C-alpha positions in Angstrom: -79.3 4.8 -11.6 -80.4 8.0 -13.5 -78.1 10.0 -15.6 -79.9 13.0 -14.1 -78.6 11.9 -10.8 -78.1 14.5 -8.1 -75.0 16.7 -9.3 -73.6 17.0 -5.7 -74.1 13.3 -5.1 -71.8 12.4 -7.9 -69.1 14.6 -6.5 -69.6 13.3 -3.1 -69.2 9.8 -4.3 -65.9 10.8 -6.0 -64.5 12.4 -3.0 -65.3 9.5 -0.8 -63.7 7.1 -3.0 -60.4 9.2 -3.4 -60.2 9.5 0.2 -60.8 6.0 1.0 -58.5 4.7 -1.8 -55.9 7.4 -1.4 -56.0 8.0 -5.1 -56.4 11.3 -6.9 -60.0 12.6 -7.4 -59.6 13.2 -11.1 -58.9 9.6 -11.6 -62.2 8.5 -9.7 -64.3 11.2 -11.8 -62.6 9.6 -15.1 -63.7 6.2 -13.8 -67.2 7.4 -13.2 -67.3 8.9 -16.8 -66.0 5.6 -18.3 -68.8 3.7 -16.2 -71.6 5.9 -17.2 -70.5 5.9 -21.1 -70.4 2.0 -20.9 -73.9 2.0 -19.2 -75.3 4.5 -22.1 -73.8 2.2 -24.8 -76.2 -0.5 -23.5 -79.1 1.8 -24.5 -77.6 3.2 -27.8 -75.8 0.2 -29.2 -72.4 -1.4 -28.2 -70.6 0.3 -31.2 -71.9 3.8 -30.5 -69.0 6.1 -29.4 -70.7 7.7 -26.2 -68.6 10.0 -24.1 -69.8 11.0 -20.6 -68.3 14.3 -18.9 -68.6 15.2 -15.2 -67.9 18.9 -14.5 -65.4 18.5 -11.6 -66.7 21.9 -9.9 -70.4 21.5 -10.4 -70.8 18.0 -11.0 -73.1 18.4 -14.1 -73.1 15.4 -16.3 -73.2 15.9 -20.1 -73.8 12.9 -22.5 -72.6 13.0 -26.1 -72.3 10.6 -29.2 -69.4 11.2 -31.4 -69.5 10.4 -35.0 -67.1 10.7 -37.9 -68.0 12.6 -41.1 -67.2 10.3 -44.1 -68.2 10.7 -47.8 -69.9 7.1 -47.8 -71.5 5.6 -44.7 -70.2 2.1 -43.8 -71.1 2.0 -40.2 -74.1 4.1 -39.2 -73.3 3.8 -35.4 -70.2 5.7 -35.5 -70.3 7.6 -39.3 -72.7 10.2 -40.7 -72.5 11.8 -44.4 -71.4 15.1 -44.9 -74.7 16.4 -45.7 -76.0 15.2 -42.3 -73.1 16.7 -40.5 -73.8 20.1 -42.0 -77.2 20.2 -40.4 -75.2 20.2 -37.0 -72.5 22.3 -38.1 -72.4 24.1 -41.7 -68.6 24.2 -41.5 -68.2 20.5 -41.1 -65.6 18.7 -43.4 -65.1 15.1 -44.2 -62.9 13.6 -41.4 -64.4 16.0 -38.6 -66.0 14.4 -35.5 -69.6 15.8 -34.5 -70.6 15.4 -31.0 -74.2 15.0 -30.6 -75.8 15.8 -27.1 -77.8 12.9 -25.6 -80.9 13.3 -23.1 -80.6 12.0 -19.6 -81.5 8.5 -19.5 -82.8 5.8 -16.8 -80.6 2.7 -16.7 -81.6 -0.7 -15.9 -80.1 -3.2 -13.2 -77.8 -4.8 -15.6 -76.6 -1.5 -17.1 -76.1 -0.1 -13.4 -74.2 -3.2 -12.4 -72.0 -3.0 -15.5 -71.2 0.7 -14.6 -70.3 -0.1 -11.0 -67.8 -2.8 -12.3 -66.1 -0.5 -14.5 -65.7 2.1 -11.5 -64.4 -0.8 -9.2 -61.8 -1.9 -12.0 -60.4 1.5 -12.8 -60.4 2.4 -9.1 -58.3 -0.8 -8.6 -55.9 0.1 -11.3 -55.6 3.6 -10.0 -54.6 2.2 -6.7 -52.1 -0.5 -8.1 -50.4 2.5 -10.2 -50.4 4.7 -6.7 -48.9 1.8 -4.7 -46.2 1.1 -7.4 -45.3 4.8 -7.8 -45.1 5.2 -3.9 -42.8 2.1 -3.3 -40.7 1.8 -6.4 -38.7 4.6 -5.1 -38.4 3.1 -1.5 -36.4 0.2 -2.3 -33.5 -0.1 0.1 -35.8 1.4 3.1 -37.0 -0.2 6.2 -40.7 -0.3 6.7 -43.2 -1.4 9.4 -46.2 -3.5 8.8 -48.7 -5.6 10.5 -49.1 -9.3 9.5 -52.4 -9.7 7.6 -52.1 -13.6 6.8 -49.6 -16.3 6.5 -49.8 -18.3 3.3 -47.5 -21.4 2.9 -45.0 -19.7 5.4 -44.9 -16.6 3.5 -46.0 -13.5 5.6 -48.3 -10.8 3.8 -48.0 -7.4 5.6 -50.3 -4.6 5.5 -48.2 -1.4 5.2 -51.2 0.9 5.6 -51.2 2.1 1.9 -50.3 -1.3 0.3 -49.6 -4.9 1.1 -46.2 -6.5 0.9 -45.0 -10.1 1.2 -42.0 -11.7 3.0 -41.1 -15.0 1.5 -40.4 -17.8 3.7 -36.8 -17.8 2.5 -36.5 -14.0 3.5 -37.4 -14.8 7.0 -34.9 -15.7 9.8 -34.6 -19.3 10.6 -37.2 -20.6 13.0 -38.9 -17.3 12.7 -42.7 -17.3 12.5 -45.4 -14.7 12.6 -49.3 -14.6 13.2 -51.9 -12.4 12.3 -51.6 -8.9 13.9 -47.8 -9.2 14.5 -45.9 -5.9 14.0 -42.9 -6.4 11.7 -40.0 -4.4 10.4 -38.4 -5.4 7.1 -36.4 -4.1 4.1 -37.9 -3.6 0.9 -35.4 -5.2 -1.6 -37.8 -5.3 -4.8 -40.9 -3.8 -6.1 -42.2 -5.1 -9.3 -45.4 -4.3 -11.6 -47.2 -7.7 -12.2 -50.5 -8.4 -14.0 -52.1 -8.9 -10.7 -50.9 -5.6 -9.3 -47.5 -4.3 -7.9 -45.6 -6.7 -5.7 -43.7 -5.2 -2.8 -41.0 -7.7 -1.6 -39.5 -7.7 1.9 -36.7 -9.3 3.8 -35.4 -9.9 7.1 -32.3 -11.8 5.9 -30.8 -9.2 3.3 -27.4 -7.8 4.5 -28.6 -4.3 4.0 -31.2 -4.8 6.4 -28.7 -5.2 9.2 -27.0 -2.0 7.7 -30.1 0.0 7.8 -30.8 -1.1 11.5 -27.4 0.1 12.5 -28.2 3.3 10.5 -31.2 3.9 12.9 -29.6 3.0 16.0 -26.3 4.7 15.5 -26.5 8.6 15.1 -22.9 8.8 13.7 -23.9 6.5 10.9 -27.1 8.4 10.2 -25.0 11.7 10.0 -22.4 10.3 7.8 -19.4 10.4 10.3 -19.3 6.6 10.4 -19.7 4.7 7.0 -20.8 1.0 6.6 -18.4 -0.5 4.0 -19.5 -4.2 3.9 -21.9 -6.6 5.6 -22.0 -10.4 5.5 -24.5 -12.5 7.2 -25.4 -15.9 7.9 -29.0 -14.8 8.9 -30.2 -15.7 12.3 -26.8 -17.1 13.4 -23.8 -14.8 13.1 -23.0 -11.6 11.1 -19.8 -9.3 10.3 -20.1 -5.7 9.6 -17.2 -3.5 8.6 -17.1 0.3 9.5 -14.9 3.1 9.1 -14.9 6.6 10.6 -14.5 9.9 8.7 -13.4 11.5 11.9 -10.2 10.4 13.6 -11.6 11.2 16.8 -14.6 8.9 16.7 -14.2 5.2 17.3 -16.3 3.5 14.5 -16.3 0.0 16.5 -17.1 1.7 19.8 -19.7 4.0 18.5 -21.6 1.0 16.8 -21.5 -1.2 20.2 -22.7 1.7 22.3 -22.5 2.3 25.9 -22.6 -1.3 27.5 -23.4 -2.8 24.0 -26.7 -1.0 23.8 -26.8 -0.1 20.3 -25.6 -3.4 19.1 -28.0 -5.2 21.4 -31.0 -3.5 19.9 -30.0 -4.7 16.3 -29.2 -8.1 17.8 -32.6 -8.1 19.4 -34.4 -7.2 16.1 -32.5 -10.2 14.4 -33.6 -12.8 16.9 -30.3 -13.0 18.8 -28.0 -13.0 15.5 -24.4 -12.6 16.8 -22.5 -9.6 15.2 -19.0 -8.8 14.7 -18.3 -5.3 14.3 -14.7 -4.8 12.7 -12.7 -1.8 11.3 -12.5 -1.6 7.6 -9.2 -1.3 5.9 -8.1 -0.1 2.6 -5.3 -2.4 2.9 -6.6 -5.8 1.8 -4.2 -7.9 4.1 -5.2 -5.7 7.1 -8.9 -6.0 6.2 -8.8 -9.7 5.9 -6.9 -10.2 9.4 -9.6 -8.0 10.8 -12.4 -9.8 9.2 -11.2 -13.2 10.7 -11.3 -11.9 14.1 -11.3 -13.2 16.7 -8.7 -15.8 15.2 -5.1 -14.5 15.5 -3.1 -14.2 11.9 0.6 -15.0 11.7 0.9 -14.3 8.0 -0.9 -13.2 4.9 0.1 -13.8 1.2 -1.9 -12.2 -1.4 -2.6 -13.4 -4.9 -4.0 -10.4 -6.6 -4.3 -12.0 -10.1 -6.4 -14.9 -8.9 -8.1 -12.7 -6.0 -7.1 -15.3 -3.4 -5.5 -14.7 -0.1 -3.6 -17.2 2.1 -3.7 -16.8 5.8 -1.3 -18.5 8.1 -2.6 -19.1 11.7 -1.3 -20.7 14.8 -2.2 -24.4 15.0 -4.2 -23.9 18.1 -6.3 -21.2 16.3 -7.4 -23.3 13.1 -10.8 -24.1 14.3 -11.2 -20.7 15.4 -10.2 -19.2 12.2 -12.4 -21.5 10.1 -15.5 -21.4 12.6 -18.3 -24.0 13.0 -19.0 -25.4 9.7 -16.6 -22.8 8.1 -18.9 -20.0 9.1 -16.0 -17.6 10.3 -13.9 -18.0 7.3 -17.2 -18.0 4.9 -18.3 -14.7 6.3 -14.9 -13.0 6.2 -14.7 -14.1 2.5 -18.1 -12.6 1.7 -17.0 -9.5 3.6 -14.0 -8.8 1.8 -14.8 -10.2 -1.5 -11.8 -12.4 -1.8 -11.3 -16.2 -1.5 -9.4 -17.1 1.7 -7.3 -20.2 2.3 -6.3 -20.9 5.7 -3.3 -22.9 6.8 -1.7 -23.7 10.1 2.0 -22.8 10.7 2.9 -26.5 10.5 1.3 -27.0 7.1 2.9 -23.6 6.0 6.3 -25.2 7.2 5.7 -28.3 5.5 4.9 -26.6 2.2 7.8 -24.4 2.3 10.2 -27.4 2.8 8.4 -29.1 -0.1 9.0 -26.0 -2.4 12.5 -25.9 -1.3 13.1 -29.4 -2.1 11.4 -29.0 -5.6 13.5 -25.9 -6.3 16.7 -27.9 -5.4 15.8 -30.8 -7.5 15.0 -28.5 -10.4 18.4 -26.6 -10.3 20.1 -30.1 -10.0 18.3 -31.1 -13.1 18.6 -27.9 -15.2 22.1 -27.1 -14.3 23.7 -30.6 -13.6 24.9 -29.6 -10.3 25.0 -31.5 -6.9 22.5 -31.2 -4.3 24.9 -29.0 -2.1 24.9 -26.3 -4.6 21.2 -26.5 -5.6 20.2 -26.1 -2.1 22.6 -23.2 -1.6 20.9 -21.5 -4.7 17.5 -22.3 -3.3 18.4 -20.9 0.2 19.8 -17.5 -1.4 16.4 -17.0 -3.0 16.6 -18.0 -6.5 13.4 -19.6 -7.7 14.0 -20.2 -11.3 17.0 -20.8 -13.8 16.0 -17.3 -15.3 16.7 -15.6 -11.7 20.2 -17.3 -11.8 20.8 -16.4 -15.5 20.3 -12.7 -15.3 21.4 -12.0 -11.9 24.6 -9.5 -11.9 27.8 -11.9 -11.8 29.3 -10.1 -8.7 26.2 -10.8 -6.7 26.4 -14.5 -7.7 30.1 -14.6 -6.8 29.6 -12.9 -3.6 27.6 -15.9 -2.2 29.6 -17.7 0.5 31.3 -20.7 -1.1 31.3 -19.3 -4.6 33.9 -17.4 -6.6 34.0 -15.7 -9.8 34.9 -18.8 -11.9 32.0 -20.9 -10.2 29.5 -17.7 -10.8 30.5 -17.6 -14.5 29.9 -21.3 -15.0 26.6 -21.4 -13.1 25.5 -18.6 -15.3 26.6 -20.2 -18.5 24.9 -23.5 -17.6 21.7 -21.4 -17.0 21.8 -19.6 -20.2 22.4 -22.8 -22.2 19.4 -24.3 -20.6 17.2 -21.3 -21.3 18.4 -21.6 -25.0 17.6 -25.3 -25.3 14.3 -24.6 -23.6 13.6 -21.7 -25.9 14.5 -23.7 -29.0 12.1 -26.5 -27.8 9.3 -23.9 -27.3 9.8 -22.4 -30.9 9.5 -25.9 -32.3 6.4 -26.5 -30.6 5.2 -22.9 -31.7 5.7 -23.7 -35.0 3.8 -27.2 -34.8 0.8 -25.3 -33.5 0.8 -22.9 -36.6 1.4 -19.8 -34.5 2.6 -17.2 -36.9 6.2 -15.6 -36.6 4.7 -12.0 -36.6 3.1 -12.5 -33.3 6.8 -12.4 -31.8 6.7 -8.7 -33.0 4.3 -7.7 -30.5 6.0 -6.0 -27.7 5.8 -8.2 -24.6 5.0 -11.4 -26.1 7.4 -14.3 -25.5 8.0 -17.6 -27.2 6.5 -19.4 -24.3 3.5 -17.1 -24.4 3.2 -17.8 -28.1 2.9 -21.7 -27.2 0.2 -21.0 -24.7 -1.8 -18.6 -26.9 -1.6 -21.3 -29.7 -2.7 -23.9 -27.6 -5.9 -21.7 -27.1 -6.2 -21.1 -31.1 -4.8 -17.5 -30.8 -2.3 -17.9 -33.7 -1.8 -14.5 -35.2 -1.6 -10.8 -34.4 -5.3 -10.4 -35.4 -6.2 -13.3 -32.9 -4.4 -11.5 -30.0 -5.8 -8.1 -31.0 -9.3 -9.5 -31.0 -9.0 -11.0 -27.4 -10.6 -9.5 -24.1 -8.4 -8.9 -21.1 -10.2 -11.7 -19.4 -9.4 -14.2 -22.2 -5.8 -13.7 -21.1 -5.8 -13.5 -17.5 -9.0 -15.5 -16.4 -11.8 -14.2 -14.4 -13.7 -15.1 -11.3 -17.4 -15.1 -10.6 -19.6 -15.6 -7.6 -22.2 -18.6 -8.1 -24.3 -20.1 -5.4 -22.3 -18.4 -2.7 -19.0 -19.7 -4.0 -16.2 -18.1 -6.0 -15.3 -19.9 -9.4 -12.3 -19.4 -11.2 -12.1 -19.6 -15.1 -8.5 -20.0 -16.4 -7.0 -17.5 -18.9 -4.9 -18.3 -22.0 -1.9 -17.0 -20.3 -2.6 -18.2 -16.8 0.6 -18.6 -14.7 2.6 -16.0 -16.4 2.2 -13.5 -13.5 0.2 -11.2 -15.8 -2.1 -8.6 -14.4 -4.8 -6.6 -15.8 -3.0 -3.8 -16.8 -0.1 -5.9 -18.4 -2.7 -7.9 -20.4 -4.5 -4.8 -21.6 -1.1 -3.6 -22.7 -0.4 -6.7 -24.7 -3.9 -6.5 -26.6 -3.5 -2.9 -27.4 0.2 -3.5 -28.9 -1.4 -6.2 -30.9 -4.2 -4.0 -32.2 -1.4 -1.5 -33.1 0.5 -4.0 -34.9 -2.7 -5.2 -36.7 -3.4 -1.7 -38.0 -6.7 -1.5 -36.0 -5.5 1.7 -34.0 -2.9 4.2 -34.7 0.1 4.0 -32.5 -0.4 7.6 -31.5 -3.6 6.4 -29.9 -1.7 4.2 -27.5 -1.1 5.8 -24.2 2.6 6.0 -23.3 1.8 4.0 -19.9 0.5 1.2 -22.0 3.7 1.0 -24.0 5.9 1.1 -20.8 3.7 -1.6 -19.3 4.1 -3.8 -22.4 7.9 -3.4 -22.0 7.7 -4.1 -18.4 5.8 -7.3 -19.2 8.6 -8.3 -21.8 11.1 -7.8 -19.0 9.3 -10.0 -16.4 8.8 -12.9 -18.8 12.2 -12.8 -20.3 
């Protein structure tokens, strides 16, 4: 390999490599310069700072040796004295770099092989950078590829300008590919790794189905219909929730297509996966009812604090609502992001009877009344002694079978019971070491103070340092299941706004923030909390 190689040949090589590898020509020329410089160092010494420059227009090659001007030379390979430097440049100063032009050289076989390795390495690095740059912004797209090889169940695809992998767990069940098969998949991750960028594809990702519908349904592509949520049991069944921005367009019908043509195209791509297309609703209860289709729903009860929803279905519909191995309710839960408990009408009736009996027993024990009176109070909708104590007297006296004297006596007994419980709670609060000052925080009751004390929150500062989730608890998704972490005030019917209001009031009381910084809404919320807990 000669440095005095044909100028045109150098540029031809650079152009050919750039086209073949789809990388910038300047990157190839830079790699060739590094390779030639490395080969030259085999002649002039490994420590010598040799530079090679190829003119991108003419192909002319220039070799030079760079040396630093110093007062005292310690390494003659890269340093020269000021006196020697001024023979090259009279204006040279200590610290300057002097470039000394080198003559063309003939390289031996080893040097030429070394130069080739440098070019290959640099070009490979450039290829990796190009591939990463090209695909990192394409996460969330569907791509087509050809199976290049299958390794341990993982399919490696040729995308034309790069390779991608579909891991075994990202393939549909019982799905196998052979070399040469054409495959569509969803890019869900692109990572830069030591061995090069890794493009990860999936055919089980929920968004793969969403993108397939986008390709098949023009109304989705145009933004008239929006996909709000997708839940899949890959290869078996899926649910997709859609909404139309145009009241004249039926979102479900548009996704199904004429004689099911549109949805069938997606089903075929997903190896026969059954797809339920349901209308999305902002109302959680309606959305859950839709998501449980084809099962019929009789009643829905929301627990917004715990993010759970109870659904009552006819006895004959239970198996349909739950689905095979719980598939239907599981997909509905994933789609709505709510935990769903399903009861039959018989189970719900049995539970209501049990709750009625428990309330009646509670009134009998708390108020020292007979079973008839206790059951009458329960049937009239009273759920707690507090309800009875603070209901308007005329409303209580208006119950059939009651008069004003009876109503007054019942309220007196209810208030005496609450006073007794309050004293017991206060004794427990003191035993726990909860400070009296905590009662001065608007919205905090004695019962709350006991619950807080049991969780080592014993002062205004302790409450001020709490997070909202500490008080009301939180839920998290883990391994496809929702896990509930109880809060310090679990069971107090305290929502997020109410918890935040209590904490902010505590911070005002502790002097952490000024009361003027407390939003009026927060103060009102704290007062509302106090009313509901009293």
